[in-house]
C-alpha atoms as a printed R data frame, in Angstrom:
   type eleno elety resid chain resno       x      y       z
1  ATOM     1    CA   MET     A     1  23.349  3.878   4.273
2  ATOM     2    CA   ASP     A     2  22.001  5.455   1.130
3  ATOM     3    CA   VAL     A     3  18.292  5.352   0.647
4  ATOM     4    CA   ASP     A     4  16.760  5.880  -3.001
5  ATOM     5    CA   PRO     A     5  13.221  6.241  -3.088
6  ATOM     6    CA   ALA     A     6  12.748  6.592  -6.585
7  ATOM     7    CA   VAL     A     7  10.450  4.267  -8.177
8  ATOM     8    CA   GLU     A     8   9.079  4.173 -12.044
9  ATOM     9    CA   ALA     A     9   6.163  2.421 -13.444
10 ATOM    10    CA   LEU     A    10   5.234  2.206 -17.114
11 ATOM    11    CA   ILE     A    11   1.366  2.547 -17.475
12 ATOM    12    CA   PRO     A    12   0.069  0.917 -20.694
13 ATOM    13    CA   TYR     A    13  -2.639  4.160 -21.128
14 ATOM    14    CA   PRO     A    14  -2.439  7.364 -22.568
15 ATOM    15    CA   ARG     A    15  -1.299 10.166 -20.456
16 ATOM    16    CA   GLU     A    16  -4.763 12.074 -20.727
17 ATOM    17    CA   VAL     A    17  -6.504  8.796 -19.456
18 ATOM    18    CA   VAL     A    18  -3.621  8.262 -16.378
19 ATOM    19    CA   ALA     A    19  -4.120 12.135 -15.713
20 ATOM    20    CA   SER     A    20  -7.943 12.057 -15.617
21 ATOM    21    CA   TYR     A    21  -7.669  9.271 -13.278
22 ATOM    22    CA   ALA     A    22  -5.118 10.373 -10.992
23 ATOM    23    CA   GLY     A    23  -6.445 13.934 -10.973
24 ATOM    24    CA   GLY     A    24  -9.766 12.923  -9.657
25 ATOM    25    CA   PRO     A    25 -10.530 13.061  -6.072
26 ATOM    26    CA   GLY     A    26 -12.599 10.330  -5.428
27 ATOM    27    CA   ASN     A    27 -10.126  7.538  -7.336
28 ATOM    28    CA   ALA     A    28  -7.214  8.787  -3.971
29 ATOM    29    CA   PRO     A    29  -8.554  5.611  -2.042
30 ATOM    30    CA   GLN     A    30  -7.640  3.448  -5.280
31 ATOM    31    CA   TRP     A    31  -3.802  4.729  -5.620
32 ATOM    32    CA   TYR     A    32  -2.891  6.655  -2.655
33 ATOM    33    CA   ALA     A    33  -2.181  4.075   0.212
34 ATOM    34    CA   ASP     A    34  -2.821  6.630   2.919
35 ATOM    35    CA   ILE     A    35  -6.232  8.167   1.587
36 ATOM    36    CA   VAL     A    36  -9.081  5.781   3.196
37 ATOM    37    CA   SER     A    37 -11.881  7.719   1.684
38 ATOM    38    CA   VAL     A    38 -13.265 11.008   0.284
39 ATOM    39    CA   HIS     A    39 -16.176 12.659   1.381
40 ATOM    40    CA   TRP     A    40 -17.617 15.566  -1.180
41 ATOM    41    CA   GLN     A    41 -19.218 18.975   0.502
42 ATOM    42    CA   THR     A    42 -20.373 19.723  -2.918
43 ATOM    43    CA   PRO     A    43 -21.463 17.976  -5.982
44 ATOM    44    CA   PRO     A    44 -18.497 16.273  -8.489
45 ATOM    45    CA   PRO     A    45 -16.882 16.761 -10.726
46 ATOM    46    CA   VAL     A    46 -14.379 18.798  -9.462
47 ATOM    47    CA   ALA     A    47 -14.660 22.491 -10.681
48 ATOM    48    CA   VAL     A    48 -13.420 25.511  -8.960
49 ATOM    49    CA   GLY     A    49 -15.139 26.270  -5.277
50 ATOM    50    CA   SER     A    50 -15.330 22.181  -5.320
51 ATOM    51    CA   ARG     A    51 -15.078 21.210  -1.617
52 ATOM    52    CA   MET     A    52 -14.013 17.805  -0.277
53 ATOM    53    CA   GLU     A    53 -12.247 16.078   2.479
54 ATOM    54    CA   PHE     A    54  -9.864 13.391   2.053
55 ATOM    55    CA   GLU     A    55  -9.476 10.901   5.429
56 ATOM    56    CA   ALA     A    56  -6.090  9.484   5.809
57 ATOM    57    CA   ARG     A    57  -4.458  6.657   7.949
58 ATOM    58    CA   PHE     A    58  -1.221  7.632   9.097
59 ATOM    59    CA   LEU     A    59   0.882  5.868  12.016
60 ATOM    60    CA   GLY     A    60  -2.325  3.611  12.605
61 ATOM    61    CA   ARG     A    61  -4.223  7.101  13.163
62 ATOM    62    CA   ARG     A    62  -7.192  7.965  11.454
63 ATOM    63    CA   ARG     A    63  -6.855 11.921   9.960
C-alpha cells in the first residue's frame, strides 16, 4: 500500500505576507498542529541571538 503525504493549497496572499507570518515563531501555535505554545526568553521580534522555547504535544505527551 503506497501513501502519498503531499498536500497542496493556494494561499491568496503575497509571498512576503505568508513568509512573514510563517516565519514568526509567535504564530507557530496557529498553523503548526503539534506546537502548543511559544515562550520567549528574549524580547521579540526575532533577531540574531533571540531565544525561545516551543512547547509541543506529540503522541499525547507535552514536550
